[in-house]
C-alpha positions as CSV (number, residue, x, y, z in Angstrom):
1,M,124.2,137.5,154.7
2,K,123.5,137.9,151.1
3,I,125.3,140.8,149.1
4,V,123.9,141.8,145.7
5,I,126.3,143.2,143.5
6,A,124.7,145.0,140.5
7,P,127.0,147.4,138.6
8,D,127.2,148.7,135.2
9,S,130.4,148.8,132.9
10,F,133.0,151.2,133.4
11,K,133.3,152.7,130.1
12,E,136.4,151.9,127.9
13,S,137.8,149.9,131.0
14,L,135.7,147.1,132.5
15,T,132.6,145.0,131.6
16,A,130.1,145.1,134.1
17,L,130.8,141.6,134.9
18,E,134.5,142.6,135.5
19,V,133.3,145.3,137.9
20,A,131.0,142.9,139.8
21,N,134.1,140.4,140.1
22,A,136.4,143.3,141.5
23,I,133.7,144.5,143.9
24,E,133.1,140.8,145.3
25,E,136.8,140.5,145.6
26,G,137.1,143.5,147.9
27,F,133.9,142.6,149.9
28,F,135.2,139.1,150.2
29,K,138.1,140.3,152.4
30,I,135.9,142.1,155.0
31,F,132.7,139.5,154.8
32,P,134.3,136.3,153.7
33,D,131.2,134.1,155.0
34,A,128.6,136.2,152.9
35,E,126.6,134.9,149.8
36,Y,127.4,137.1,146.9
37,I,124.7,137.5,144.1
38,K,126.4,139.2,140.9
39,V,124.0,141.0,138.6
40,P,125.7,142.7,135.8
41,M,123.7,145.6,134.6
42,A,123.6,148.0,131.5
43,D,121.3,151.1,130.3
44,G,120.7,149.8,126.7
45,G,124.0,151.3,125.6
46,E,127.6,150.0,125.8
47,G,127.8,146.8,127.8
48,T,124.2,145.7,127.4
49,V,125.0,142.6,125.0
50,Q,127.8,141.6,127.4
51,S,125.7,142.0,130.6
52,L,122.8,139.8,129.0
53,V,125.2,137.2,127.8
54,D,126.8,136.7,131.0
55,A,123.7,136.7,132.8
56,T,122.1,134.1,130.5
57,K,125.3,132.1,129.8
58,G,125.0,132.7,126.0
59,T,127.5,133.6,123.4
60,I,128.8,136.5,121.5
61,K,128.4,136.2,117.5
62,L,131.0,138.4,115.5
63,L,130.2,139.6,112.0
64,T,131.3,142.3,109.6
65,V,128.7,144.8,108.6
66,S,128.4,148.1,106.8
67,G,129.6,151.1,109.3
68,P,128.0,154.4,109.5
69,L,129.7,155.5,106.5
70,G,129.2,152.6,104.5
71,K,132.7,151.0,105.0
72,P,132.9,147.6,106.6
73,V,133.4,147.6,110.4
74,E,133.5,144.4,112.7
75,A,130.4,144.2,114.8
76,F,128.7,141.8,117.2
77,Y,125.8,140.8,118.9
78,G,124.8,138.3,121.8
79,L,122.6,135.1,121.8
80,S,121.1,134.1,125.0
81,G,122.1,130.8,126.6
82,N,118.7,129.0,125.0
83,G,119.3,130.5,121.8
84,Q,115.9,132.1,121.8
85,T,116.7,135.7,122.4
86,A,119.2,138.0,120.5
87,I,120.7,141.1,122.2
88,I,121.9,143.9,120.0
89,E,123.7,147.2,120.8
90,M,123.0,149.4,117.7
91,A,126.2,151.3,118.4
92,A,128.2,148.1,117.5
93,A,127.2,148.6,113.9
94,S,126.0,152.4,113.7
95,G,127.8,154.0,116.7
96,L,129.5,157.3,117.0
97,H,132.9,155.8,118.0
98,L,133.1,154.2,114.6
99,V,133.5,157.5,113.1
100,E,136.5,159.6,113.4
101,P,135.7,163.2,114.7
102,S,136.7,164.9,111.5
103,K,134.4,162.7,109.4
104,R,131.1,162.9,111.6
105,N,128.2,164.0,109.6
106,P,124.6,163.0,110.3
107,L,123.4,163.8,106.9
108,I,125.1,160.8,105.6
109,T,125.6,158.4,108.1
110,S,123.3,155.2,107.9
111,T,121.9,152.7,110.2
112,W,122.2,149.9,107.5
113,G,124.5,147.9,109.6
114,T,122.1,147.6,112.4
115,G,119.7,146.2,110.0
116,E,122.5,143.7,109.0
117,L,122.6,142.6,112.7
118,I,118.8,142.3,113.0
119,K,118.8,140.2,109.8
120,D,121.5,137.9,110.9
121,A,119.6,137.3,114.2
122,L,116.4,136.6,112.3
123,N,118.4,134.0,110.4
124,E,119.4,132.5,113.6
125,G,115.8,131.6,114.2
126,V,115.4,133.6,117.6
127,K,111.9,134.4,119.0
128,E,112.8,137.4,120.6
129,I,115.3,140.4,119.8
130,I,116.3,143.0,122.4
131,I,117.9,146.2,120.9
132,G,119.8,148.9,122.8
133,I,119.9,152.1,120.8
134,G,122.3,154.3,122.6
135,G,125.4,155.8,121.3
136,S,124.3,156.2,117.7
137,A,126.3,158.3,114.8
138,T,123.1,158.4,112.7
139,N,120.2,160.7,112.1
140,D,118.3,158.8,109.3
141,G,115.3,157.7,111.2
142,G,116.3,154.1,110.8
143,A,115.8,154.4,107.1
144,G,119.0,152.4,106.6
145,M,117.9,149.5,108.8
146,I,114.6,149.2,107.1
147,Q,116.2,149.1,103.6
148,C,118.5,146.5,104.8
149,L,115.5,144.4,105.9
150,G,113.9,144.7,102.6
151,G,111.6,147.5,103.1
152,Q,111.6,150.0,100.0
153,L,111.8,153.7,100.6
154,L,111.2,155.2,97.3
155,D,111.5,158.8,95.7
156,E,109.2,160.1,93.1
157,N,110.9,157.7,90.3
158,G,110.4,154.8,92.3
159,H,114.1,154.4,93.1
160,E,115.6,153.8,96.6
161,I,116.4,157.0,98.5
162,I,120.2,157.5,99.1
163,A,121.7,156.7,102.5
164,G,121.7,159.0,105.5
165,G,119.3,161.7,106.7
166,V,119.6,163.7,103.8
167,G,118.1,161.1,101.7
168,L,114.4,161.4,103.6
169,A,113.8,164.7,101.8
170,D,113.2,162.8,98.6
171,L,111.0,160.2,100.2
172,K,107.5,159.8,98.3
173,S,106.4,156.2,99.1
174,I,107.0,153.2,101.3
175,D,106.6,149.5,100.2
176,L,107.1,146.7,102.8
177,S,106.0,143.9,100.6
178,K,109.5,142.5,100.5
179,L,110.2,143.1,104.3
180,D,111.6,140.1,105.8
181,P,108.7,137.8,106.8
182,K,110.6,136.4,109.7
183,I,109.9,140.0,111.5
184,K,106.2,139.3,112.2
185,K,107.2,136.2,114.0
186,T,109.8,137.9,116.3
187,E,109.1,140.0,119.5
188,I,111.5,143.0,119.4
189,K,111.9,145.2,122.2
190,V,114.0,148.3,122.5
191,A,115.9,149.5,125.4
192,C,116.1,153.2,125.4
193,D,117.4,155.9,128.0
194,V,115.8,159.0,126.4
195,D,112.3,160.2,125.8
196,N,112.9,162.6,122.9
197,P,110.3,162.8,120.3
198,L,111.2,162.4,116.6
199,T,111.0,166.0,115.6
200,G,111.0,169.5,117.2
201,A,113.2,171.4,119.6
202,K,113.5,168.4,121.9
203,G,113.6,165.9,119.0
204,A,116.4,163.7,117.6
205,S,118.2,166.3,115.4
206,Y,118.1,169.5,117.7
207,I,119.1,167.7,120.7
208,Y,121.6,165.1,119.3
209,G,122.6,166.4,115.8
210,F,125.4,168.7,117.0
211,Q,127.4,165.8,118.8
212,K,127.1,163.7,115.8
213,G,129.0,166.4,113.9
214,G,125.9,168.3,112.4
215,T,126.1,172.1,111.9
216,L,123.2,174.4,112.7
217,E,122.0,174.4,109.2
218,Q,122.5,170.7,108.9
219,V,120.4,170.3,112.1
220,K,117.6,172.3,110.8
221,Q,117.8,170.3,107.4
222,L,117.7,167.2,109.4
223,D,114.7,168.2,111.3
224,R,112.7,169.0,108.3
225,N,113.6,165.7,106.7
226,L,112.3,163.8,109.7
227,V,109.0,166.0,109.7
228,H,108.6,164.7,106.1
229,Y,109.5,161.3,107.1
230,A,106.9,161.2,109.7
231,D,104.4,162.4,107.3
232,I,105.1,159.7,104.7
233,I,104.9,157.0,107.3
234,R,101.6,158.5,108.8
235,H,100.1,158.3,105.1
236,Y,101.6,154.8,104.3
237,L,101.5,152.9,107.6
238,N,98.7,154.7,109.4
239,Q,101.4,155.1,112.3
240,D,101.8,158.5,114.0
241,I,105.3,158.3,115.6
242,E,106.3,161.9,115.4
243,F,105.8,162.9,119.0
244,V,105.9,159.4,120.5
245,S,108.2,159.3,123.6
246,G,111.6,157.7,122.7
247,S,111.0,157.8,118.9
248,G,113.8,160.4,118.4
249,A,116.2,158.0,120.1
250,A,119.4,157.1,118.0
251,G,118.5,159.6,115.4
252,G,115.0,158.4,114.9
253,L,115.8,154.8,115.0
254,G,113.3,154.4,117.9
255,G,110.3,155.6,115.8
256,A,111.4,153.3,112.9
257,L,111.5,150.3,115.1
258,I,108.0,151.2,116.4
259,A,106.5,151.8,112.9
260,F,108.1,149.3,110.9
261,L,108.9,146.4,113.2
262,N,106.0,146.8,115.6
263,A,108.7,146.9,118.3
264,K,108.0,147.8,122.1
265,L,110.0,150.7,123.2
266,Q,110.8,150.9,126.9
267,T,112.5,154.0,128.2
268,Y,113.9,154.5,131.7
């Protein structure tokens, strides 16, 4: 008899592999002659990196990046056993758990640190990047990530817009001439468990802005800024991401990954 054990992690308690090992131990007492197949699972959020690293006999890489509020945080991502694939949880660099509840403010949090994880993975020479985009503290439309990777998001004076969703209101033009060229040679896949569009009543700001510390007025402002952001992307990149399923995930990071990095977003 074969028994397949395919659990997710237990939040803040056990990794998916640890759960699988515990289940196997219990089942073994009743079915000692069974063949056990352990398949650690994840949903794109916490535990995604560890599950895929365990499944491929890969490694975890640790590095210091800029957190949601611009302060250094210790983050990580995974490399598959063959070194060809990087597995990233954006929450490791830009997650809500990295911001104290009293300091949460989606107007100013940034995905810059997520960009640093991607940049490091590109420098490792991977052929593929899988990014899980759950648990974010951000509502900047992925602007920080793009700026970190060399994309220029400019105001009317040709200066980079400031960090956070608040800065999107000043966006006037996009220049990707300095975007990391390795991106074009790398397949990027996005694991996402929500299908929210970028804007509107079911969009990034109105559905998730409150849990990230936003007030009603801030959420309204953030939604207006993302509408403007989508308009600028439409004009400069000829990409219409505003109502694409999943584009509102992680405060609009899903949309940015599609528009700027040609990522394939997979919702489930």
